[in-house]
C-alpha positions as CSV (number, residue, x, y, z in Angstrom):
1,M,0.9,83.0,67.3
2,V,-0.3,82.0,70.8
3,A,2.3,84.3,72.4
4,D,1.0,87.2,70.3
5,L,-2.6,86.5,71.3
6,L,-1.7,86.3,75.0
7,A,0.2,89.5,74.7
8,R,-2.8,91.3,73.2
9,L,-5.1,89.8,75.8
10,K,-2.9,91.0,78.7
11,E,-2.8,94.4,77.1
12,Q,-6.6,94.6,76.9
13,H,-7.1,93.0,80.3
14,P,-4.2,94.0,82.7
15,D,-5.6,91.9,85.5
16,F,-5.4,88.7,83.5
17,G,-2.9,86.3,84.9
18,E,-2.4,83.1,86.8
19,R,-4.9,82.5,89.6
20,E,-3.8,82.3,93.2
21,H,-5.3,78.8,93.4
22,P,-4.8,77.4,89.9
23,D,-5.9,73.9,90.8
24,M,-9.3,74.8,92.4
25,D,-12.5,76.5,91.5
26,S,-13.3,77.2,95.1
27,W,-11.6,77.0,98.5
28,I,-12.4,77.5,102.2
29,G,-11.2,80.7,103.7
30,P,-9.8,81.3,107.2
31,V,-11.6,79.4,109.9
32,R,-12.8,81.5,112.9
33,A,-14.1,80.2,116.2
34,G,-17.6,81.1,117.1
35,A,-19.8,80.5,120.1
36,Y,-23.3,78.9,119.6
37,P,-25.5,79.9,122.5
38,R,-26.6,76.9,124.5
39,P,-30.4,76.5,124.6
40,V,-31.7,77.0,128.1
41,D,-32.9,73.8,129.8
42,W,-36.6,73.9,130.5
43,E,-36.1,73.3,134.3
44,E,-33.9,76.4,134.4
45,L,-36.7,78.5,133.0
46,R,-38.7,78.2,136.2
47,S,-36.4,80.8,137.8
48,F,-37.0,83.3,134.9
49,D,-39.3,86.2,135.0
50,L,-40.7,87.9,131.9
51,D,-37.6,90.2,131.4
52,R,-35.2,87.2,131.4
53,L,-37.4,85.3,128.9
54,L,-37.5,88.3,126.6
55,A,-33.7,88.7,126.9
56,M,-33.2,85.0,126.2
57,F,-35.0,85.2,122.9
58,A,-33.4,88.6,122.0
59,D,-29.8,87.5,122.8
60,A,-29.9,84.1,121.1
61,P,-32.3,84.3,118.0
62,E,-30.5,81.3,116.4
63,A,-31.6,79.2,119.4
64,G,-35.2,80.5,119.2
65,G,-36.8,77.3,118.2
66,S,-35.1,75.2,120.8
67,N,-35.8,77.7,123.5
68,T,-39.5,78.0,122.5
69,W,-39.8,74.2,122.8
70,R,-38.3,74.4,126.3
71,L,-40.6,77.2,127.3
72,V,-43.6,75.1,126.3
73,E,-42.2,72.2,128.4
74,C,-41.6,74.4,131.4
75,A,-45.1,76.0,131.1
76,R,-46.7,72.6,130.9
77,N,-44.9,71.3,133.9
78,S,-45.3,74.4,135.9
79,I,-48.8,75.9,135.2
80,A,-48.5,78.3,138.1
81,W,-45.3,79.8,136.7
82,S,-46.8,80.0,133.2
83,L,-49.8,81.9,134.6
84,E,-47.5,84.4,136.3
85,I,-45.6,85.0,133.1
86,G,-48.9,85.5,131.3
87,R,-50.1,88.0,133.9
88,Q,-46.8,89.9,133.7
89,A,-46.9,90.0,129.9
90,Q,-50.6,91.2,129.9
91,A,-50.0,93.8,132.6
92,R,-47.1,95.3,130.5
93,S,-48.9,94.9,127.1
94,Q,-46.0,92.7,126.0
95,W,-47.2,90.6,123.1
96,S,-44.0,88.7,122.2
97,V,-45.0,86.0,119.7
98,E,-42.5,83.5,121.2
99,I,-43.9,84.0,124.7
100,W,-47.6,83.8,123.9
101,D,-47.2,81.0,121.4
102,A,-45.5,78.9,123.9
103,L,-47.9,79.7,126.8
104,T,-51.0,79.0,124.8
105,A,-49.5,75.8,123.3
106,A,-48.8,74.6,126.8
107,W,-52.2,75.4,128.1
108,A,-53.8,73.7,125.1
109,S,-51.9,70.5,125.6
110,T,-52.3,69.8,129.4
111,D,-55.0,69.2,131.9
112,L,-56.1,72.3,133.8
113,T,-57.7,72.5,137.2
114,E,-60.8,74.6,137.7
115,E,-58.6,77.4,139.2
116,N,-56.3,77.1,136.2
117,W,-59.2,77.4,133.8
118,E,-60.4,80.5,135.5
119,A,-57.0,82.1,135.4
120,V,-56.3,81.2,131.8
121,L,-59.7,82.4,130.5
122,R,-59.3,85.7,132.4
123,I,-55.8,86.3,131.0
124,L,-56.8,85.4,127.4
125,N,-60.1,87.3,127.5
126,N,-58.1,90.4,128.4
127,S,-55.3,89.9,125.8
128,S,-57.0,90.7,122.6
129,D,-53.8,92.1,121.0
130,V,-52.4,88.6,120.8
131,H,-55.5,86.7,119.7
132,E,-54.8,86.7,116.0
133,T,-51.2,85.6,116.5
134,V,-52.1,82.5,118.5
135,V,-55.7,81.9,117.2
136,S,-55.0,78.2,116.4
137,N,-53.6,77.5,119.9
138,I,-56.6,79.2,121.5
139,T,-59.0,77.2,119.3
140,S,-57.2,74.0,120.4
141,L,-57.4,75.1,124.0
142,L,-61.2,75.7,123.9
143,E,-61.9,72.5,121.9
144,R,-59.9,70.4,124.3
145,G,-61.7,72.1,127.2
146,V,-65.2,71.1,126.2
147,Q,-64.2,67.6,124.9
148,S,-62.1,66.5,127.9
149,T,-63.6,64.1,130.4
150,S,-60.7,64.4,132.9
151,A,-60.2,68.2,133.0
152,P,-63.1,70.0,131.2
153,I,-63.9,73.7,131.4
154,P,-66.2,74.0,134.4
155,I,-69.9,74.6,133.5
156,A,-69.7,77.9,135.5
157,L,-66.9,79.1,133.2
158,L,-68.4,78.3,129.9
159,P,-69.8,81.9,129.4
160,Q,-66.2,83.2,129.8
161,A,-65.0,80.5,127.3
162,K,-67.7,81.6,124.8
163,S,-66.6,85.2,125.3
164,L,-63.1,84.2,124.3
165,A,-64.4,82.2,121.3
166,D,-66.5,85.2,120.1
167,Q,-63.3,87.3,120.2
168,I,-61.3,85.0,118.0
169,W,-64.1,83.9,115.7
170,P,-63.4,86.8,113.2
171,F,-59.8,85.6,112.8
172,C,-60.9,81.9,112.3
173,E,-63.6,83.0,109.9
174,Q,-61.1,84.8,107.6
175,M,-58.4,82.1,107.6
176,E,-58.0,80.8,104.0
177,L,-56.0,77.6,104.7
178,N,-56.2,75.3,101.6
179,S,-59.1,77.4,100.4
180,N,-58.3,76.6,96.7
181,Q,-57.9,72.9,97.3
182,P,-60.7,70.7,96.0
183,F,-62.0,68.5,98.8
184,K,-63.7,65.1,98.5
185,D,-64.6,65.3,102.2
186,W,-65.7,68.7,103.4
187,L,-66.3,67.5,106.9
188,A,-62.7,66.4,107.2
189,A,-61.6,69.8,105.9
190,A,-63.9,71.5,108.4
191,I,-62.7,69.7,111.5
192,N,-59.1,70.4,110.6
193,H,-59.6,74.2,110.2
194,P,-59.9,76.7,113.1
195,A,-63.3,77.9,112.0
196,G,-64.7,74.3,111.9
197,R,-63.0,73.4,115.2
198,L,-64.4,76.6,116.9
199,M,-67.9,75.8,115.6
200,E,-67.4,72.3,117.2
201,F,-66.6,74.1,120.4
202,Y,-69.8,76.2,120.3
203,L,-71.9,73.1,119.6
204,Q,-70.4,71.0,122.3
205,T,-70.6,73.9,124.8
206,L,-74.2,74.3,124.1
207,S,-74.7,70.6,124.5
208,N,-72.9,70.8,127.9
209,L,-74.9,73.8,129.0
210,Q,-78.2,72.0,128.2
211,Q,-77.4,69.7,131.1
212,A,-77.2,72.6,133.5
213,P,-80.3,73.5,135.4
214,D,-79.8,77.3,134.8
215,C,-79.7,77.0,131.0
216,T,-82.3,79.4,129.7
217,A,-84.0,80.1,126.4
218,E,-81.9,83.3,126.1
219,T,-78.7,81.2,126.5
220,V,-79.7,79.1,123.5
221,K,-80.6,82.2,121.5
222,G,-77.2,83.6,122.2
223,Y,-75.6,80.6,120.6
224,Q,-78.1,80.7,117.7
225,R,-77.1,84.2,117.0
226,T,-73.5,83.1,116.8
227,F,-74.5,80.3,114.4
228,E,-76.3,82.8,112.2
229,V,-73.1,84.7,111.6
230,A,-71.6,81.7,109.9
231,L,-74.8,80.8,108.2
232,K,-75.0,84.2,106.5
233,G,-71.2,84.6,106.0
234,S,-69.4,84.4,102.7
235,S,-65.8,83.5,103.7
236,Y,-64.1,80.1,103.4
237,G,-64.2,79.8,107.2
238,D,-68.0,80.4,107.2
239,A,-68.4,77.6,104.6
240,L,-66.5,75.2,106.8
241,A,-68.5,76.2,109.9
242,R,-71.7,75.5,108.0
243,V,-70.5,72.0,107.2
244,V,-70.1,71.4,111.0
245,L,-73.5,72.9,111.7
246,A,-75.0,70.6,109.1
247,S,-73.3,67.6,110.7
248,R,-75.2,68.4,113.9
249,A,-78.6,69.0,112.3
250,H,-80.2,66.4,114.5
251,F,-79.0,68.1,117.7
252,L,-80.1,71.5,116.5
253,F,-83.5,70.2,115.4
254,H,-84.0,68.7,118.9
255,L,-82.9,72.0,120.4
256,S,-85.3,74.1,118.3
257,E,-87.3,72.8,115.4
258,D,-88.5,76.1,114.1
259,W,-85.0,77.7,114.1
260,T,-83.4,74.7,112.5
261,V,-86.1,74.4,109.7
262,Q,-85.7,78.1,109.0
263,N,-81.9,78.4,109.2
264,V,-80.3,75.0,108.7
265,F,-82.5,73.0,106.4
266,P,-82.0,75.5,103.5
267,L,-78.3,74.5,103.5
268,F,-79.2,71.2,101.9
269,D,-81.2,72.7,99.1
270,T,-79.3,72.4,95.8
271,A,-81.8,74.8,94.1
272,L,-80.7,77.6,96.5
273,D,-76.9,77.0,96.2
274,A,-75.5,73.8,94.7
275,T,-72.0,74.2,96.0
276,R,-73.1,75.0,99.5
277,A,-75.5,72.0,99.5
278,Q,-72.8,69.6,98.4
279,Q,-70.5,70.8,101.2
280,C,-73.3,70.5,103.8
281,W,-74.4,67.1,102.7
282,H,-70.8,66.0,103.2
283,G,-71.2,67.1,106.8
284,F,-74.6,65.6,107.4
285,L,-73.8,62.2,105.8
């Protein structure tokens, strides 16, 4: 009977038969040798120009992460070299994500001299095509620059820094990181989001400028106009920026009582907007 069934089965399925590997459900095929490209050592990179860097990433995409890390290290240890790469990339409108992410990460994580700050701000102010891609790095750079006691952005360069911040603000404003997550601490959420961090930069910059003898009423109004964009905005980034503004209500009141009463105090009014008030009370308290 079994023989008859097998015969009919073979007749219906001519390919039916003993497997090539009857004792295994899987096996390893032929082994071929392959060359894994060696990541470039960061010290080697100092001899690279922009073309060689681009070729390095194009020729070895599988080593991209390692090479990006080495590019960051090289840029941090050789600021002059990194600035030259930035100038070359800008002049040629070359907006490689790997290159710019590494350069801005390096600049945001090391102390810059006054000359370095001037060069970095000039390069980035004229590289708007890459701003959205590296917005978080630029935010970190600016925040570090106004908070640093050892290598701050020079007072004379703060207008250029604000110009850069104004260019990236729309991207920070629209970032929806964790926007659906319920927060118990809105201030913590704000200072960990690019919009909140950039608002911290604006406030600290204004505080620093106050100490300068040439700080004018028009300078203050320029920052207030920036604040009003967030105060009137409806995005998640705007909400977090308002939390930071609420946290500095005392400073703003000292700066201008009338403006603060008109623009900041309503943030705390639950009758106007209960959700907004809860968020801003988190910032203030």
